[in-house]
C-alpha positions as CSV (number, residue, x, y, z in Angstrom):
1,M,-144.9,6.1,-14.3
2,N,-142.7,8.5,-16.2
3,F,-139.8,7.3,-18.3
4,E,-136.6,8.0,-16.4
5,L,-133.3,9.1,-17.9
6,G,-130.1,9.0,-16.0
7,V,-126.3,9.4,-16.2
8,A,-123.7,6.9,-15.1
9,T,-120.0,7.3,-14.9
10,F,-116.9,5.4,-13.8
11,A,-115.0,8.7,-13.3
12,D,-112.2,7.6,-15.6
13,L,-108.7,9.0,-14.9
14,S,-107.5,8.5,-18.5
15,G,-105.5,11.4,-20.0
16,G,-103.4,12.2,-17.0
17,I,-106.0,14.1,-15.0
18,S,-105.3,14.2,-11.2
19,P,-107.7,12.3,-8.9
20,E,-108.4,15.5,-7.1
21,Q,-109.4,17.3,-10.3
22,R,-111.4,14.4,-11.5
23,M,-113.4,14.4,-8.3
24,R,-114.1,18.1,-8.7
25,N,-115.2,17.4,-12.3
26,L,-117.5,14.6,-11.1
27,L,-119.3,16.8,-8.7
28,E,-119.8,19.4,-11.4
29,E,-121.2,16.8,-13.8
30,A,-123.7,15.7,-11.2
31,E,-124.8,19.2,-10.4
32,L,-125.4,19.9,-14.0
33,A,-127.4,16.6,-14.4
34,D,-129.6,17.8,-11.6
35,Q,-130.1,21.3,-13.0
36,V,-131.2,20.0,-16.5
37,G,-133.8,17.7,-15.0
38,L,-132.3,14.3,-15.3
39,D,-133.6,11.6,-13.0
40,L,-130.6,9.6,-11.9
41,F,-126.8,10.1,-11.4
42,A,-124.9,6.8,-10.8
43,I,-121.3,6.2,-10.0
44,G,-119.3,3.0,-10.5
45,E,-117.1,1.2,-7.9
46,H,-113.6,0.2,-9.0
47,H,-110.3,-0.7,-7.3
48,R,-107.7,0.1,-10.0
49,A,-105.6,3.0,-11.1
50,D,-107.7,4.2,-14.1
51,F,-110.9,5.0,-12.1
52,V,-111.1,7.4,-9.2
53,V,-114.1,6.1,-7.2
54,S,-113.7,3.0,-4.9
55,A,-116.4,4.0,-2.5
56,P,-119.5,5.4,-4.4
57,A,-121.5,6.2,-1.3
58,V,-118.8,8.8,-0.3
59,A,-118.9,10.6,-3.6
60,L,-122.7,10.4,-3.8
61,A,-123.0,11.9,-0.3
62,A,-120.9,14.9,-1.5
63,I,-123.2,15.1,-4.6
64,A,-126.3,14.9,-2.4
65,A,-125.3,18.0,-0.5
66,R,-125.0,19.9,-3.8
67,T,-128.1,18.7,-5.6
68,K,-131.9,18.9,-5.0
69,K,-133.9,16.4,-7.0
70,I,-131.8,13.9,-8.9
71,R,-131.7,10.3,-7.5
72,L,-128.3,8.9,-6.5
73,S,-127.1,5.4,-7.1
74,S,-124.0,3.2,-7.3
75,A,-123.3,1.6,-10.7
76,V,-122.5,-0.8,-9.3
77,T,-121.8,-1.7,-5.7
78,V,-119.6,-4.8,-6.0
79,L,-121.7,-6.6,-3.4
80,S,-119.8,-9.9,-3.6
81,S,-116.6,-8.4,-2.1
82,D,-118.4,-6.0,0.3
83,D,-120.2,-6.4,3.6
84,P,-124.0,-6.0,3.2
85,V,-124.3,-4.5,6.7
86,R,-121.9,-1.7,5.8
87,V,-123.4,-1.3,2.3
88,F,-126.9,-0.8,3.9
89,Q,-125.6,1.6,6.5
90,E,-123.7,3.7,3.9
91,F,-126.6,4.0,1.6
92,A,-129.1,4.7,4.5
93,E,-126.9,7.6,5.5
94,L,-126.8,8.8,1.9
95,D,-130.6,8.6,1.9
96,L,-130.7,10.7,5.0
97,I,-128.3,13.3,3.6
98,S,-130.2,13.4,0.2
99,G,-133.7,13.5,1.7
100,G,-134.7,10.1,0.3
101,R,-132.9,10.0,-3.1
102,A,-130.5,7.0,-2.6
103,E,-130.5,3.7,-4.5
104,I,-128.2,0.7,-4.6
105,M,-127.4,-1.0,-7.9
106,A,-126.0,-4.3,-6.8
107,G,-123.8,-6.4,-9.0
108,R,-120.9,-8.9,-9.1
109,G,-118.7,-6.4,-10.8
110,S,-117.2,-6.2,-14.3
111,F,-113.7,-6.2,-12.9
112,I,-112.2,-8.7,-10.3
113,E,-109.6,-6.6,-8.4
114,S,-111.8,-6.2,-5.3
115,Y,-111.9,-10.0,-4.6
116,P,-108.3,-10.6,-3.7
117,L,-108.1,-7.1,-2.2
118,F,-110.7,-8.0,0.4
119,G,-109.7,-11.6,0.8
120,Y,-112.4,-13.4,-1.3
121,D,-111.9,-16.4,-3.5
122,L,-113.0,-16.0,-7.2
123,D,-114.1,-19.6,-7.1
124,D,-117.0,-18.4,-4.9
125,Y,-117.9,-15.6,-7.4
126,D,-121.6,-16.4,-7.7
127,E,-122.2,-17.9,-4.3
128,L,-120.8,-14.8,-2.6
129,Y,-123.2,-12.6,-4.6
130,A,-126.3,-14.7,-4.0
131,E,-125.6,-14.9,-0.2
132,K,-124.8,-11.3,0.3
133,L,-127.8,-10.1,-1.8
134,E,-130.0,-12.3,0.5
135,L,-128.5,-10.6,3.6
136,L,-128.9,-7.1,2.1
137,L,-132.6,-7.8,1.5
138,A,-133.0,-9.1,5.0
139,I,-131.5,-6.0,6.4
140,R,-133.7,-3.8,4.2
141,A,-136.8,-5.6,5.5
142,G,-136.2,-4.2,9.0
143,N,-134.9,-5.0,12.5
144,P,-134.2,-7.3,14.1
145,V,-132.2,-9.2,11.5
146,N,-131.7,-12.9,11.8
147,W,-129.6,-14.5,9.1
148,S,-126.9,-17.1,8.6
149,G,-124.7,-18.1,5.7
150,K,-121.4,-19.6,4.6
151,H,-119.2,-16.6,3.9
152,R,-120.1,-14.3,6.8
153,P,-120.8,-14.7,10.6
154,A,-124.5,-15.1,11.4
155,L,-126.6,-12.3,12.7
156,R,-128.9,-13.0,15.7
157,N,-131.5,-10.4,16.6
158,A,-129.2,-7.7,15.2
159,E,-130.3,-4.1,15.2
160,I,-128.8,-2.3,12.2
161,Y,-128.9,1.5,12.0
162,P,-129.4,4.1,10.7
163,R,-132.6,3.4,8.8
164,P,-133.2,5.3,5.6
165,V,-135.8,8.0,4.8
166,Q,-137.4,5.8,2.2
167,E,-139.5,3.0,3.7
168,E,-137.8,0.6,1.3
169,L,-134.4,1.5,0.0
170,P,-134.4,0.7,-3.8
171,I,-132.1,-2.1,-4.7
172,W,-131.6,-2.8,-8.4
173,V,-129.8,-6.0,-9.7
174,A,-127.3,-5.0,-12.4
175,V,-126.3,-7.7,-14.9
176,G,-124.2,-7.8,-18.0
177,G,-125.8,-10.8,-19.7
178,T,-125.9,-13.8,-17.3
179,P,-129.3,-15.6,-17.5
180,M,-129.0,-16.9,-13.9
181,S,-128.6,-13.3,-12.6
182,V,-131.6,-12.2,-14.6
183,V,-133.8,-15.0,-13.2
184,R,-132.6,-14.3,-9.7
185,A,-133.6,-10.6,-9.9
186,A,-137.1,-11.5,-11.2
187,T,-137.7,-14.3,-8.7
188,L,-136.8,-11.9,-5.8
189,G,-139.0,-9.2,-7.3
190,L,-136.2,-6.8,-7.8
191,P,-135.8,-4.3,-10.7
192,L,-133.2,-5.1,-13.4
193,T,-130.5,-3.0,-14.9
194,L,-129.1,-4.5,-18.1
195,A,-125.7,-3.2,-19.2
196,I,-125.2,-3.4,-23.0
197,I,-121.7,-2.4,-23.9
198,G,-121.3,-4.1,-27.3
199,G,-123.0,-5.7,-30.2
200,Q,-126.6,-5.0,-31.0
201,P,-129.2,-4.4,-28.4
202,A,-131.6,-6.8,-30.1
203,R,-129.4,-9.7,-29.1
204,F,-130.2,-8.9,-25.4
205,K,-134.0,-9.1,-25.8
206,P,-134.1,-12.8,-24.8
207,L,-132.7,-11.8,-21.5
208,V,-135.4,-9.3,-20.8
209,D,-138.0,-11.9,-22.0
210,L,-136.5,-14.3,-19.6
211,Y,-136.8,-11.7,-16.8
212,D,-140.5,-11.2,-17.7
213,E,-141.2,-14.9,-17.7
214,A,-139.5,-15.4,-14.4
215,W,-141.3,-12.4,-12.9
216,D,-144.7,-13.8,-13.9
217,A,-143.8,-17.3,-12.8
218,A,-142.9,-15.9,-9.3
219,G,-146.4,-14.4,-9.1
220,H,-145.3,-10.8,-8.8
221,D,-147.6,-7.9,-9.7
222,P,-147.0,-7.0,-13.3
223,S,-147.2,-3.3,-12.5
224,G,-144.1,-3.7,-10.3
225,R,-141.9,-4.8,-13.2
226,R,-139.0,-2.4,-13.8
227,V,-136.2,-2.6,-16.3
228,A,-133.4,-0.2,-17.0
229,I,-131.0,-0.2,-20.0
230,N,-127.5,1.1,-19.6
231,T,-125.3,1.9,-22.6
232,H,-122.3,4.0,-23.5
233,A,-123.5,7.3,-24.9
234,F,-122.5,10.8,-26.0
235,V,-124.4,13.7,-27.3
236,G,-123.1,16.5,-29.6
237,E,-124.8,19.3,-31.5
238,T,-124.2,17.1,-34.6
239,H,-123.0,13.5,-35.2
240,N,-119.6,14.8,-36.3
241,D,-119.3,16.9,-33.1
242,A,-120.1,13.9,-31.0
243,D,-117.6,11.7,-32.9
244,R,-114.9,14.4,-32.6
245,A,-115.2,14.6,-28.8
246,F,-115.9,11.0,-28.0
247,A,-114.6,8.4,-30.6
248,A,-110.8,8.5,-30.0
249,S,-111.1,8.4,-26.2
250,Y,-113.8,5.7,-26.3
251,L,-111.7,3.4,-28.5
252,Q,-108.6,3.9,-26.5
253,M,-110.3,3.0,-23.2
254,M,-112.1,0.0,-24.7
255,N,-108.9,-1.3,-26.2
256,V,-107.1,-1.0,-22.9
257,I,-109.9,-3.2,-21.3
258,G,-109.9,-5.4,-24.4
259,R,-106.2,-6.2,-24.1
260,E,-106.8,-7.4,-20.5
261,R,-109.7,-9.6,-21.6
262,G,-108.4,-10.9,-24.8
263,W,-110.7,-9.0,-27.1
264,P,-109.5,-8.1,-30.6
265,P,-108.5,-4.5,-31.2
266,A,-111.3,-2.1,-32.1
267,G,-111.0,0.7,-34.7
268,K,-113.1,2.9,-36.9
269,P,-115.2,0.0,-38.4
270,Q,-116.1,-1.4,-35.0
271,Y,-116.9,2.1,-33.7
272,E,-119.2,2.8,-36.7
273,A,-121.0,-0.5,-36.2
274,L,-121.6,0.3,-32.6
275,T,-122.9,3.8,-33.3
276,A,-125.1,2.7,-36.2
277,P,-128.8,2.9,-35.6
278,D,-129.0,-0.8,-34.6
279,G,-125.7,-0.7,-32.5
280,A,-125.3,-0.5,-28.7
281,V,-123.6,2.9,-28.4
282,A,-125.9,6.0,-28.4
283,V,-123.7,8.6,-30.0
284,G,-124.7,11.5,-32.2
285,S,-127.0,14.5,-32.4
286,P,-129.9,14.8,-29.9
287,Q,-132.3,13.4,-32.4
288,E,-130.0,10.4,-33.2
289,V,-129.5,9.6,-29.5
290,A,-133.2,10.0,-28.8
291,E,-134.0,7.6,-31.7
292,K,-131.5,5.0,-30.2
293,I,-133.1,5.2,-26.8
294,L,-136.5,4.9,-28.3
295,M,-135.4,1.9,-30.4
296,E,-134.3,0.2,-27.2
297,H,-137.5,1.1,-25.4
298,E,-139.4,-0.6,-28.3
299,L,-137.3,-3.7,-27.8
300,F,-137.3,-3.9,-24.0
301,N,-140.3,-1.9,-22.7
302,N,-137.9,-0.5,-20.2
303,Q,-138.9,2.3,-17.7
304,R,-135.4,3.7,-17.3
305,Y,-132.4,4.5,-19.6
306,V,-129.0,5.3,-18.2
307,A,-126.3,6.8,-20.4
308,Q,-122.7,6.1,-19.4
309,F,-120.8,9.3,-20.2
310,S,-117.1,10.3,-19.8
311,V,-115.8,7.0,-21.1
312,G,-112.0,7.5,-21.4
313,A,-110.2,10.8,-21.6
314,V,-113.1,12.9,-23.0
315,E,-112.6,16.6,-22.2
316,H,-114.6,17.8,-19.2
317,Q,-116.2,20.7,-21.0
318,E,-117.3,18.3,-23.7
319,V,-118.9,16.0,-21.1
320,L,-120.7,18.9,-19.6
321,R,-122.1,20.0,-22.9
322,S,-123.2,16.4,-23.6
323,I,-125.0,16.2,-20.3
324,E,-126.7,19.6,-21.1
325,L,-127.8,18.4,-24.5
326,Y,-129.0,15.1,-23.0
327,G,-131.1,16.8,-20.4
328,T,-132.5,19.7,-22.5
329,K,-132.8,18.2,-26.0
330,V,-132.8,14.4,-25.8
331,A,-134.9,13.9,-22.7
332,P,-137.9,16.0,-23.9
333,L,-137.9,14.1,-27.2
334,V,-137.8,10.7,-25.5
335,R,-140.3,11.5,-22.8
336,S,-142.8,13.0,-25.3
337,E,-142.6,10.0,-27.6
338,V,-142.8,7.4,-24.8
339,A,-146.0,9.2,-23.6
340,K,-147.5,9.1,-27.1
341,R,-146.7,5.4,-27.4
342,S,-148.5,4.6,-24.2
343,A,-151.6,6.8,-25.0
344,P,-153.3,4.5,-27.6
345,T,-153.3,1.6,-25.0
346,A,-155.0,3.9,-22.5
347,I,-157.6,5.0,-25.1
348,A,-158.3,1.5,-26.2
349,E,-158.9,0.4,-22.6
350,T,-161.2,3.3,-22.0
351,V,-163.3,2.4,-25.2
352,T,-163.5,-1.3,-24.1
353,V,-164.7,-0.4,-20.7
354,S,-167.3,2.0,-22.0
355,E,-168.6,-0.5,-24.5
């Protein structure tokens, strides 16, 4: 299996850009990601003034009509406050439009605005997610659907259409660090996306180890194990170019969110720690960003890396240049090195068998 590299965005509205222009920019970013050979384009779901996309399937459908090969995913679908029937239908339609390129990245959401908006109680935060994920998987398994739960009317011999092109619509479980969610994903045999937005990636290794242990304990085929790592990222011709385009906007956005959540203010020292070789944010020249991705691959043995670009009010042309460098410079370095790292194992196995 090839190592996959993708792009994720929340389609920020920072800097005073109009929602209409931001949507046009979003489509252009996705087209370029497809053209430079990246594997995935993913869009977040938010229900607040500083992000433009509240319905990822709609934006992804527009992208599907303008791209050829790149896979298309939410990042994430806030499943706890949505209806799994509609989620499945929307992404099945996306799969039909795209010719079998749709994926769902299901999570509980890093923001909570959608819960009161759609009439859900935050006290049911985890119960809602577990129940709705169960229903989504039941729908994916095929018709008729028989299911009952606490937070939604039961389904009896329900026929849910349309069905996707793909025999099994990919559903990834997205987590930010909750062990229970990691174990749930592994027990259900679902691929895991781990978002690392701060600190040092090495601190998250126990979570992936936990996923692997739970995967094995559930008796799943080891070859089916899939892990994706998602971090903030930005690529420049040089490290200074990347900092110039990205640093100020990144810090501004993270401080806005930090004030909401009670985090201490972040400045240059915090930024430098995050972008250091052992930090969570992959910013710098193509070589530096490739080294950061490979460092994480060494830690997690992940099969996919997703770079979250356009964080804050980064200029659109700078984002496009970053995506271009990511696809044309970073991706070949990473794919080549990952292939080299896997080659000795294959050779050793061949020698053992022949002996």
